[in-house]
Structure formats: C-alpha cells, structure tokens
C-alpha positions as CSV (number, residue, x, y, z in Angstrom):
1,X,58.1,66.7,73.2
2,X,61.9,66.4,72.9
3,X,62.2,70.1,72.4
4,X,60.4,70.7,75.6
5,X,62.8,68.4,77.4
6,X,65.8,70.3,75.9
7,X,64.3,73.6,77.0
8,X,63.7,72.3,80.5
9,X,67.2,70.9,80.7
10,X,68.8,74.1,79.5
11,X,66.6,76.1,81.9
12,X,67.6,73.9,84.8
13,X,71.3,74.0,83.8
14,X,71.3,77.8,83.7
15,X,69.6,78.0,87.1
16,X,72.0,75.5,88.6
17,X,75.1,77.3,87.2
18,X,73.8,80.7,88.3
19,X,73.0,79.5,91.8
20,X,76.6,78.6,92.6
21,X,78.7,81.3,94.1
22,X,81.4,82.7,91.8
23,X,84.9,81.6,92.8
24,X,85.9,85.2,93.2
25,X,83.0,86.0,95.6
26,X,83.5,86.7,99.2
27,X,81.3,83.8,100.2
28,X,83.3,81.3,98.1
29,X,86.6,82.6,99.4
30,X,85.3,82.5,103.0
31,X,84.1,78.9,102.8
32,X,87.3,77.9,101.0
33,X,89.2,79.3,104.0
34,X,86.9,77.4,106.4
35,X,87.5,74.2,104.4
36,X,91.3,74.9,104.7
37,X,91.1,75.5,108.4
38,X,89.0,72.3,108.9
39,X,91.2,70.0,106.8
40,X,94.6,71.6,106.1
41,X,95.0,72.7,109.7
42,X,92.6,70.5,111.7
43,X,92.5,67.2,110.0
44,X,96.0,67.1,108.5
45,X,97.7,68.1,111.7
46,X,95.3,66.7,114.2
47,X,94.8,70.2,115.6
48,X,91.6,69.5,117.6
49,X,91.2,73.2,118.5
50,X,90.2,73.8,114.9
51,X,87.3,71.4,115.2
52,X,86.3,73.0,118.5
53,X,86.2,76.4,116.8
54,X,84.5,75.4,113.5
55,X,82.0,72.7,114.5
56,X,78.5,73.7,115.7
57,X,77.0,72.4,118.9
58,X,74.2,71.2,116.6
59,X,76.4,68.9,114.5
60,X,75.7,65.7,112.6
61,X,78.1,63.7,110.4
62,X,76.9,61.0,107.9
63,X,79.6,58.8,106.5
64,X,78.9,56.1,103.9
65,X,81.5,53.7,105.4
66,X,81.5,54.4,109.2
67,X,78.0,55.5,110.0
68,X,76.4,58.4,111.7
69,X,77.9,60.7,114.4
70,X,75.2,62.7,116.0
71,X,77.0,65.2,118.2
72,X,79.9,67.6,118.2
73,X,81.3,66.0,121.3
74,X,81.4,62.5,119.7
75,X,82.9,63.8,116.4
76,X,85.7,65.6,118.2
77,X,86.4,62.6,120.5
78,X,86.3,60.2,117.4
79,X,88.8,62.4,115.7
80,X,91.1,62.8,118.7
81,X,91.0,59.1,119.7
82,X,90.7,57.6,116.2
83,X,92.1,59.6,113.3
84,X,94.8,61.1,115.4
85,X,95.9,57.8,116.9
86,X,96.1,55.7,113.7
87,X,99.3,53.8,112.8
88,X,99.9,56.4,110.0
89,X,99.3,60.1,109.6
90,X,96.3,60.9,107.4
91,X,96.3,63.7,104.9
92,X,93.3,65.1,103.0
93,X,93.8,67.0,99.7
94,X,90.9,68.9,98.1
95,X,90.7,68.2,94.4
96,X,91.6,71.4,92.6
97,X,88.6,73.0,90.9
98,X,86.0,70.7,92.6
99,X,84.9,73.0,95.3
100,X,81.4,74.5,94.9
101,X,79.5,76.8,97.2
102,X,75.8,77.5,97.1
103,X,74.4,80.4,99.3
104,X,71.4,79.6,101.5
105,X,69.1,82.6,102.1
106,X,65.9,83.3,103.9
107,X,64.0,86.1,102.2
108,X,67.2,87.5,100.8
109,X,69.2,87.3,104.0
110,X,72.2,84.9,103.9
111,X,72.0,82.4,106.7
112,X,74.2,79.6,105.5
113,X,75.8,77.8,102.5
114,X,76.2,74.4,101.1
115,X,79.7,73.4,100.1
116,X,80.6,70.4,98.0
117,X,83.5,68.9,96.3
118,X,85.8,65.9,96.0
119,X,88.9,65.0,97.9
120,X,91.6,62.5,98.2
121,X,93.0,60.9,101.4
122,X,96.6,59.8,101.8
123,X,98.6,57.9,104.4
124,X,102.1,59.1,105.5
125,X,104.1,56.4,107.2
126,X,107.7,57.1,108.4
127,X,110.1,57.3,105.5
128,X,107.7,55.8,102.9
129,X,106.3,58.1,100.2
130,X,102.8,59.1,101.0
131,X,100.2,56.9,99.2
132,X,96.5,57.3,98.3
133,X,94.1,55.5,100.6
134,X,90.7,56.7,99.2
135,X,88.8,59.3,97.3
136,X,85.4,60.6,98.2
137,X,82.8,63.3,97.7
138,X,81.5,65.6,100.4
139,X,78.7,68.0,101.2
140,X,79.0,70.4,104.1
141,X,76.3,72.7,105.4
142,X,77.7,75.8,107.1
143,X,75.5,78.1,109.1
144,X,76.1,81.6,110.4
145,X,75.9,81.4,114.1
146,X,76.3,84.7,115.9
147,X,78.2,86.0,112.9
148,X,80.6,83.0,112.7
149,X,80.6,80.2,110.1
150,X,79.9,76.9,111.9
151,X,79.8,73.5,110.3
152,X,76.5,71.8,111.1
153,X,76.0,68.9,108.7
154,X,78.5,66.7,106.9
155,X,77.8,64.1,104.3
156,X,80.8,62.1,103.2
157,X,80.1,59.6,100.5
158,X,81.2,57.7,97.4
159,X,84.4,56.6,99.1
160,X,86.5,54.7,96.6
161,X,89.7,52.6,97.2
162,X,92.6,53.3,94.8
163,X,92.7,51.1,91.8
C-alpha cells in the first residue's frame, strides 16, 4: 500500500512540475513583465494608469485581511484613494525565485495563465530607512482579452506581520 502512495506522489509531483511554465518561456517572461508593470510601476509609484491598462473589466480581488472587491472601478478607486494616500509610501517586492506561471488552455489553445508567488511589503517614510510591514502569498489569473493580458482574479492571502 505504501508503495502505491509513493508512486502516486511521484506521479503527481512530476505532473505538477511539468505543468509550470519554464522560466525561460515566453509565457513566463510575459507574465513576469505584467507583474512588474502592475507592482513596480503601478503599485510602487501609484501610477493608476497601469491598473487601468492591466485590470480587466471583469475583475475580482479577494484579500484575507481586507475582504472582497468585486469590480475594476472599486479596485482602482480603493488604490487611488487608499493605498496612494496613506501616511507612508508602500513598496512591494517580489520574492526572488518564488514566481510560478501555469498556462491555461482550452483544447490546446492558450487563453490564460495562473501566476503565483510570494512578496514582501515595505513602508517608506521620509528619511527613515524602509521597513517591512508584511509578507504574503498571491495567485493571479490573467486572461487574454483581445490579444492583451488582463488581470481578472486576485487572491492575496497568508499575510504575516514581521516578527
């Protein structure tokens, strides 16, 4: 019985590893770029135009600490009127090597991808050194809409305060 479990585990592990896009693949590089535009440009600099370009009209955001946002309009407004008006500047940093991309296909035709990873959030206040405010995990679902990658679903979870 235990040998069957080992075989099943190894089979599942092999499938899971082969299903992820190789880091050198076009899909991985494209979604890493999308992540950078979303966070390095949009989030870290409060460039709302990036969210307007990247976020789908059919958008939902699930956050384990601040609840559900069910529309693109509300997400952009919450970012503009919340994140961008905090008493400190927020900065997101993707944890090196944590980014994974899984293609989503319909009968062999790529229609989207699931992107996941871990990231850290920092606060920048005046002349103080930046400091860690939290770490978290994320899952993003990107869909191809009229040939453009659009962020449709976000799950942001496992937020941890620094110890």
